[in-house]
C-alpha positions as a Markdown table, in Angstrom:
| # | Residue | x | y | z |
|---|---|---|---|---|
| 1 | Met | -23.7 | -34.9 | -12.0 |
| 2 | Arg | -24.8 | -31.0 | -12.2 |
| 3 | Arg | -22.8 | -29.4 | -14.9 |
| 4 | Gly | -22.3 | -25.7 | -14.7 |
| 5 | Ser | -22.1 | -23.2 | -17.1 |
| 6 | Ile | -20.2 | -19.6 | -16.7 |
| 7 | Ala | -21.7 | -16.3 | -17.0 |
| 8 | Ile | -20.1 | -14.6 | -19.7 |
| 9 | Ala | -21.4 | -11.3 | -19.2 |
| 10 | Pro | -19.7 | -10.7 | -15.8 |
| 11 | Ile | -16.5 | -12.1 | -17.3 |
| 12 | Ile | -16.4 | -9.7 | -20.2 |
| 13 | Ala | -17.2 | -6.7 | -18.0 |
| 14 | Ile | -14.2 | -7.5 | -16.0 |
| 15 | Ala | -12.2 | -8.0 | -18.7 |
| 16 | Ile | -12.8 | -4.8 | -20.0 |
| 17 | Ser | -12.3 | -2.9 | -16.8 |
| 18 | Cys | -8.5 | -4.7 | -16.5 |
| 19 | Leu | -7.4 | -3.8 | -19.9 |
| 20 | Cys | -7.5 | 0.0 | -19.4 |
| 21 | Met | -5.3 | -0.4 | -16.6 |
| 22 | Asn | -2.5 | -2.6 | -18.1 |
| 23 | Ser | 0.0 | 0.3 | -18.9 |
| 24 | Arg | 0.3 | 1.2 | -15.4 |
| 25 | Ala | 0.5 | -2.2 | -14.2 |
| 26 | His | 3.3 | -3.4 | -16.4 |
| 27 | Ser | 5.6 | -0.9 | -15.2 |
| 28 | Met | 5.7 | -2.4 | -11.6 |
| 29 | Ser | 6.3 | -5.9 | -10.1 |
| 30 | Pro | 4.5 | -8.9 | -8.4 |
| 31 | Pro | 6.0 | -7.8 | -4.9 |
| 32 | Thr | 5.2 | -4.5 | -5.4 |
| 33 | Phe | 1.6 | -5.2 | -6.2 |
| 34 | Ala | 1.4 | -7.8 | -3.2 |
| 35 | Asp | 2.7 | -5.1 | -1.1 |
| 36 | Gly | 0.0 | -2.7 | -2.3 |
| 37 | Leu | -3.0 | -4.8 | -1.9 |
| 38 | Leu | -2.0 | -5.7 | 1.6 |
| 39 | Ala | -1.4 | -2.1 | 2.5 |
| 40 | Gln | -4.8 | -1.5 | 1.1 |
| 41 | Asp | -6.4 | -4.3 | 2.8 |
| 42 | Arg | -4.9 | -2.8 | 6.3 |
| 43 | Glu | -6.0 | 0.8 | 5.2 |
| 44 | Phe | -9.5 | -0.1 | 5.0 |
| 45 | Ala | -9.2 | -2.5 | 8.2 |
| 46 | Glu | -7.9 | 0.7 | 9.9 |
| 47 | Arg | -10.5 | 2.8 | 9.2 |
| 48 | Ala | -13.4 | 0.1 | 10.2 |
| 49 | Ala | -11.5 | -0.4 | 13.5 |
| 50 | Ala | -11.5 | 3.3 | 14.2 |
| 51 | Gly | -15.6 | 2.8 | 14.2 |
| 52 | Arg | -16.4 | 6.2 | 12.0 |
| 53 | Ser | -19.3 | 4.4 | 10.7 |
| 54 | Ala | -20.7 | 1.2 | 9.2 |
| 55 | Asp | -19.6 | 2.5 | 5.9 |
| 56 | Asp | -16.2 | 2.0 | 6.6 |
| 57 | Leu | -16.5 | -1.5 | 6.9 |
| 58 | Phe | -18.3 | -1.9 | 3.3 |
| 59 | Ala | -15.9 | 0.6 | 1.6 |
| 60 | Pro | -13.7 | -2.1 | 0.2 |
| 61 | Phe | -16.5 | -4.0 | -1.8 |
| 62 | Ala | -16.8 | -3.3 | -5.7 |
| 63 | Asp | -20.4 | -2.6 | -6.8 |
| 64 | Glu | -20.3 | -6.4 | -8.3 |
| 65 | Val | -19.1 | -7.9 | -5.3 |
| 66 | Ile | -20.6 | -11.5 | -4.6 |
| 67 | Met | -20.6 | -13.2 | -0.8 |
| 68 | Pro | -21.8 | -16.7 | 0.2 |
| 69 | Val | -24.5 | -16.7 | 2.7 |
| 70 | Pro | -25.1 | -20.2 | 4.4 |
| 71 | Gly | -28.7 | -21.3 | 4.0 |
| 72 | Lys | -29.5 | -18.6 | 1.7 |
| 73 | Gly | -26.9 | -18.8 | -1.5 |
| 74 | Phe | -25.1 | -15.7 | -2.5 |
| 75 | Ala | -25.6 | -12.2 | -1.7 |
| 76 | Lys | -25.1 | -10.5 | -5.1 |
| 77 | Gly | -23.9 | -6.9 | -5.3 |
| 78 | Lys | -22.7 | -4.4 | -2.7 |
| 79 | Gln | -26.5 | -3.5 | -1.5 |
| 80 | Ala | -27.1 | -7.0 | -0.7 |
| 81 | Val | -24.3 | -7.9 | 0.7 |
| 82 | Val | -24.6 | -4.9 | 3.2 |
| 83 | Glu | -27.9 | -5.9 | 3.7 |
| 84 | Ala | -26.6 | -9.8 | 4.4 |
| 85 | Phe | -24.0 | -8.0 | 7.2 |
| 86 | Arg | -27.0 | -5.9 | 8.5 |
| 87 | Ala | -29.2 | -8.6 | 9.3 |
| 88 | Gln | -26.7 | -10.5 | 11.5 |
| 89 | Pro | -27.5 | -10.0 | 15.4 |
| 90 | Asp | -25.9 | -7.1 | 17.2 |
| 91 | Phe | -24.4 | -6.0 | 13.8 |
| 92 | Glu | -25.2 | -2.4 | 14.3 |
| 93 | Ser | -23.7 | -2.3 | 18.0 |
| 94 | Ser | -20.5 | -4.3 | 16.9 |
| 95 | Arg | -17.0 | -3.5 | 16.2 |
| 96 | Ile | -15.1 | -5.4 | 13.7 |
| 97 | Glu | -11.5 | -5.7 | 13.3 |
| 98 | Trp | -9.3 | -7.6 | 11.0 |
| 99 | Thr | -5.8 | -8.2 | 10.3 |
| 100 | Pro | -4.5 | -9.5 | 6.7 |
| 101 | Phe | -2.3 | -12.3 | 6.9 |
| 102 | Gly | -1.2 | -13.5 | 3.2 |
| 103 | Ala | -2.1 | -12.5 | -0.1 |
| 104 | Gly | -1.6 | -13.5 | -3.7 |
| 105 | Val | -1.6 | -11.7 | -7.2 |
| 106 | Ser | -1.8 | -12.1 | -10.9 |
| 107 | Val | 1.5 | -11.2 | -12.8 |
| 108 | Asn | 0.2 | -8.0 | -14.4 |
| 109 | Gly | -0.9 | -6.7 | -10.7 |
| 110 | Met | -4.8 | -6.4 | -12.1 |
| 111 | Gln | -6.2 | -8.8 | -9.6 |
| 112 | Gly | -5.3 | -10.6 | -6.4 |
| 113 | Tyr | -6.4 | -12.0 | -3.1 |
| 114 | Thr | -5.9 | -11.7 | 0.6 |
| 115 | Phe | -6.9 | -13.7 | 3.6 |
| 116 | Gly | -6.3 | -13.1 | 7.2 |
| 117 | Phe | -7.9 | -13.0 | 11.0 |
| 118 | Met | -11.0 | -11.3 | 11.9 |
| 119 | Asp | -12.5 | -10.4 | 15.6 |
| 120 | Val | -16.2 | -9.1 | 16.0 |
| 121 | His | -16.3 | -7.1 | 19.5 |
| 122 | Arg | -19.9 | -7.2 | 20.8 |
| 123 | Ala | -21.6 | -4.3 | 22.7 |
| 124 | Asp | -21.9 | -7.5 | 25.6 |
| 125 | Gly | -18.3 | -7.6 | 25.9 |
| 126 | Glu | -18.1 | -11.0 | 23.6 |
| 127 | Thr | -15.4 | -11.4 | 20.8 |
| 128 | Val | -16.4 | -13.5 | 18.3 |
| 129 | Pro | -13.0 | -14.7 | 15.9 |
| 130 | Leu | -13.4 | -15.3 | 12.5 |
| 131 | Lys | -11.2 | -15.7 | 9.2 |
| 132 | Tyr | -11.8 | -14.3 | 6.1 |
| 133 | Leu | -10.8 | -14.6 | 2.4 |
| 134 | Ala | -11.1 | -11.7 | -0.4 |
| 135 | Tyr | -10.6 | -11.4 | -4.0 |
| 136 | Trp | -9.9 | -8.2 | -5.3 |
| 137 | Gln | -9.8 | -6.3 | -8.5 |
| 138 | Arg | -7.4 | -3.3 | -9.5 |
| 139 | Lys | -9.9 | -0.3 | -10.4 |
| 140 | Asp | -9.2 | 3.1 | -11.3 |
| 141 | Ser | -10.3 | 4.0 | -7.5 |
| 142 | Gly | -7.9 | 1.4 | -6.4 |
| 143 | Trp | -8.3 | -2.1 | -5.1 |
| 144 | Arg | -11.7 | -3.5 | -4.5 |
| 145 | Val | -13.0 | -6.6 | -3.2 |
| 146 | Ile | -15.5 | -8.4 | -5.8 |
| 147 | Ala | -15.8 | -11.9 | -3.9 |
| 148 | Tyr | -15.7 | -12.2 | -0.1 |
| 149 | Lys | -16.1 | -15.1 | 2.6 |
| 150 | Arg | -15.5 | -15.5 | 6.3 |
| 151 | Gly | -16.3 | -18.1 | 8.8 |
| 152 | Arg | -15.7 | -18.9 | 12.5 |
| 153 | Arg | -12.3 | -19.9 | 13.8 |
| 154 | Ala | -11.4 | -21.3 | 17.0 |
| 155 | Val | -10.4 | -19.3 | 20.0 |
| 156 | Gly | -6.4 | -20.4 | 20.5 |
| 157 | Pro | -3.0 | -19.4 | 19.1 |
| 158 | His | -2.1 | -18.7 | 15.6 |
| 159 | Ala | 0.3 | -17.6 | 13.4 |
| 160 | Lys | 1.2 | -13.8 | 13.3 |
| 161 | Pro | 1.5 | -11.9 | 9.7 |
| 162 | Pro | 3.1 | -11.5 | 7.6 |
| 163 | Gly | 2.2 | -14.7 | 6.1 |
| 164 | Pro | 2.9 | -16.4 | 2.8 |
| 165 | Leu | 3.0 | -14.2 | -0.4 |
| 166 | Val | 2.1 | -16.4 | -3.7 |
| 167 | Leu | 3.8 | -14.7 | -6.2 |
| 168 | Pro | 3.8 | -15.4 | -10.1 |
| 169 | Asp | 7.1 | -16.4 | -11.9 |
| 170 | Thr | 7.4 | -13.2 | -14.2 |
| 171 | Lys | 9.7 | -15.2 | -16.7 |
| 172 | Ala | 7.3 | -18.1 | -17.1 |
| 173 | Trp | 4.9 | -15.3 | -18.4 |
| 174 | Ser | 7.0 | -13.1 | -20.5 |
| 175 | Gly | 6.1 | -13.4 | -24.4 |
| 176 | Thr | 3.4 | -15.6 | -23.6 |
| 177 | Thr | 0.7 | -15.2 | -26.8 |
| 178 | Glu | -2.7 | -13.3 | -25.8 |
| 179 | Val | -5.9 | -15.4 | -25.0 |
| 180 | Ser | -9.1 | -14.2 | -24.7 |
| 181 | Thr | -10.6 | -13.7 | -21.6 |
| 182 | Val | -13.3 | -15.6 | -22.0 |
| 183 | Asp | -11.6 | -18.7 | -23.5 |
| 184 | Leu | -9.6 | -18.5 | -20.0 |
| 185 | Ala | -12.7 | -18.4 | -17.9 |
| 186 | Gln | -14.1 | -21.3 | -20.0 |
| 187 | Gly | -10.9 | -23.1 | -19.4 |
| 188 | Leu | -11.2 | -22.4 | -15.6 |
| 189 | Ala | -14.8 | -23.4 | -15.4 |
| 190 | Ala | -13.8 | -27.1 | -17.1 |
| 191 | Ala | -11.0 | -26.9 | -14.7 |
| 192 | Glu | -13.5 | -27.1 | -11.6 |
| 193 | Arg | -15.6 | -29.6 | -13.4 |
| 194 | Met | -12.4 | -31.9 | -13.9 |
| 195 | Phe | -11.7 | -31.6 | -10.2 |
| 196 | Ser | -15.6 | -32.5 | -9.2 |
| 197 | Asp | -15.5 | -35.8 | -11.7 |
| 198 | Arg | -12.1 | -37.0 | -10.1 |
| 199 | Ala | -13.6 | -36.9 | -6.6 |
| 200 | Gln | -16.1 | -39.1 | -7.6 |
| 201 | Asp | -13.7 | -41.4 | -9.1 |
| 202 | Ile | -11.2 | -41.6 | -6.7 |
| 203 | Gly | -12.5 | -39.9 | -3.3 |
| 204 | Leu | -12.5 | -36.2 | -2.3 |
| 205 | Gly | -9.1 | -36.1 | -0.3 |
| 206 | Pro | -7.3 | -37.4 | -3.1 |
| 207 | Ala | -8.8 | -35.3 | -5.6 |
| 208 | Phe | -8.0 | -32.1 | -3.4 |
| 209 | Ala | -4.5 | -33.5 | -3.0 |
| 210 | Glu | -4.5 | -34.3 | -6.8 |
| 211 | Phe | -5.6 | -30.7 | -7.6 |
| 212 | Gly | -3.9 | -28.4 | -5.2 |
| 213 | Thr | -0.1 | -27.5 | -4.4 |
| 214 | Ala | 2.0 | -27.0 | -1.6 |
| 215 | Gln | 1.1 | -23.4 | -1.4 |
| 216 | Ser | -2.6 | -23.7 | -1.3 |
| 217 | Met | -4.8 | -22.5 | 1.7 |
| 218 | Asn | -7.9 | -23.5 | 3.2 |
| 219 | Leu | -9.8 | -21.4 | 5.8 |
| 220 | Gly | -10.1 | -24.2 | 7.9 |
| 221 | Gly | -13.5 | -25.0 | 9.7 |
| 222 | Pro | -14.8 | -23.7 | 13.0 |
| 223 | Ala | -12.5 | -26.1 | 15.2 |
| 224 | His | -9.6 | -24.5 | 13.6 |
| 225 | Ala | -7.8 | -21.5 | 15.0 |
| 226 | Asp | -5.5 | -21.3 | 11.9 |
| 227 | Phe | -5.0 | -21.7 | 8.3 |
| 228 | Val | -4.5 | -25.0 | 6.8 |
| 229 | Phe | -1.5 | -25.2 | 4.1 |
| 230 | Gly | -0.7 | -27.6 | 1.7 |
| 231 | Ala | -2.9 | -30.0 | -0.5 |
| 232 | Glu | -2.1 | -32.8 | 1.4 |
| 233 | Ala | -3.1 | -30.9 | 4.9 |
| 234 | Ile | -6.2 | -29.9 | 3.1 |
| 235 | Ala | -7.0 | -33.1 | 1.8 |
| 236 | Thr | -7.0 | -35.0 | 5.4 |
| 237 | Leu | -9.2 | -31.8 | 6.3 |
| 238 | Val | -12.1 | -32.2 | 3.6 |
| 239 | Ser | -12.0 | -35.9 | 3.4 |
| 240 | Ala | -13.3 | -36.8 | 7.1 |
| 241 | Gly | -16.6 | -38.6 | 7.1 |
| 242 | Gln | -16.0 | -39.1 | 3.3 |
| 243 | Pro | -16.2 | -42.8 | 1.5 |
| 244 | Ala | -12.6 | -44.0 | 0.6 |
| 245 | Gly | -13.3 | -44.3 | -3.3 |
| 246 | Gly | -15.8 | -41.3 | -3.8 |
| 247 | Ser | -17.5 | -38.5 | -3.0 |
| 248 | Thr | -20.7 | -37.4 | -1.3 |
| 249 | Leu | -20.6 | -34.2 | -3.1 |
| 250 | Asn | -20.2 | -32.9 | -6.2 |
| 251 | Trp | -19.7 | -29.0 | -7.5 |
| 252 | Ala | -19.3 | -26.7 | -10.6 |
| 253 | Ala | -18.8 | -22.9 | -11.3 |
| 254 | Asp | -22.3 | -22.4 | -12.3 |
| 255 | Glu | -22.4 | -18.8 | -10.8 |
| 256 | Arg | -19.5 | -16.9 | -11.8 |
| 257 | Val | -15.9 | -17.1 | -13.0 |
| 258 | Val | -13.6 | -14.5 | -13.4 |
| 259 | Val | -9.9 | -14.5 | -14.7 |
| 260 | Ser | -7.0 | -12.1 | -15.0 |
| 261 | Asp | -6.4 | -11.2 | -18.7 |
| 262 | Ala | -2.9 | -12.1 | -17.9 |
| 263 | Gly | -4.3 | -15.8 | -17.5 |
| 264 | Asp | -2.9 | -16.8 | -14.1 |
| 265 | Leu | -5.1 | -16.2 | -11.9 |
| 266 | Gly | -9.1 | -16.8 | -11.4 |
| 267 | Leu | -11.9 | -17.1 | -9.4 |
| 268 | Ser | -14.7 | -20.0 | -9.4 |
| 269 | Val | -18.0 | -19.5 | -8.1 |
| 270 | Gly | -20.7 | -21.8 | -7.6 |
| 271 | Phe | -22.6 | -24.4 | -5.7 |
| 272 | Ile | -21.7 | -27.6 | -3.9 |
| 273 | Arg | -24.5 | -30.3 | -4.1 |
| 274 | His | -25.2 | -33.5 | -2.1 |
| 275 | Asn | -25.2 | -36.7 | -4.5 |
| 276 | Ala | -27.9 | -38.2 | -2.1 |
| 277 | Lys | -31.2 | -37.0 | -1.0 |
| 278 | Ala | -31.9 | -36.4 | 2.5 |
| 279 | Glu | -33.5 | -39.1 | 4.7 |
| 280 | Asp | -36.9 | -38.1 | 4.1 |
| 281 | Gly | -36.5 | -37.9 | 0.4 |
| 282 | Ser | -35.9 | -34.1 | 0.1 |
| 283 | Glu | -33.2 | -32.5 | -1.8 |
| 284 | Arg | -30.7 | -31.3 | 0.3 |
| 285 | Pro | -30.1 | -27.4 | 0.2 |
| 286 | Pro | -26.9 | -26.6 | -2.1 |
| 287 | Ile | -23.7 | -24.9 | -0.3 |
| 288 | Pro | -22.8 | -21.8 | -2.2 |
| 289 | Phe | -18.6 | -21.6 | -2.6 |
| 290 | Phe | -15.8 | -19.6 | -4.3 |
| 291 | Thr | -12.3 | -20.8 | -5.0 |
| 292 | Val | -9.3 | -18.9 | -6.0 |
| 293 | Trp | -7.3 | -20.8 | -9.0 |
| 294 | Arg | -3.4 | -20.4 | -9.8 |
| 295 | Arg | -1.8 | -21.2 | -13.0 |
| 296 | Ala | 1.9 | -21.5 | -12.6 |
| 297 | Gly | 2.7 | -20.9 | -16.3 |
| 298 | Pro | 0.9 | -20.7 | -19.7 |
| 299 | Asp | 1.5 | -24.4 | -20.3 |
| 300 | Gln | 0.3 | -25.5 | -16.8 |
| 301 | Pro | -2.9 | -26.4 | -15.5 |
| 302 | Trp | -5.2 | -24.7 | -13.1 |
| 303 | Arg | -4.5 | -25.6 | -9.5 |
| 304 | Tyr | -6.9 | -24.2 | -6.6 |
| 305 | Ile | -4.4 | -21.9 | -4.3 |
| 306 | Ala | -7.2 | -20.6 | -1.8 |
| 307 | Glu | -10.7 | -21.5 | -0.6 |
């Protein structure tokens, strides 16, 4: 199995930018942080829907944003993400609308994630339904997206906002001993590898059931009009076509790892790889992914919360 390594430079850079805002964050509370993050996402959505310019669509993205691009790996950096969007057919003539559905935040309000529904209205009248997941960092300029992905959803009824908020237990995190962000990131990268290793031993579905929680969310595939919630339901989703006692896939956070300096929320970015080669003997192309992780307390393990 391929083992992953973490990108230390991005981790350190993000940790430094977070520390400068902690004094402001401590005077607030997780519900306030979540409300502010959702409000920021809605504000960006309103600007983009107004159709002022394509720049409004890209306004939420931080300079260091990363986005999976199927078949091409990752678009790294805002300019690369913009180019990936512009390469899509009919992008310039389309209008994009989105509505955030749910969110989660770190206990110090420095990082968080949102997910929601999106519609791409093409010039020919066709509407393409999508779902998205964004991981945010709070900067001097406000909340900005540092990881982003979207995928197709089925046409059909789905839940209406507001959806679930995943909020940390402030009591569980009060008075905890400070741990370096790099050490926390290494722990999260190890959890991702352990997750993959466990899938080889017990199966993909059982591993997803074990490493998730009742609050975990999966975007669902193109056959789903809604999100998939809960580790058991997600396990059923991902186990389709998988062997009962193993996995056809392995993965690692070998591209980037980001954690809140509070140690309760984090992001793993890497590649999913096939264990077996293609029928012609060639290597199957790896699949880019990112996952949002959460710890319920300083003595609790990392568990995936959104993917």
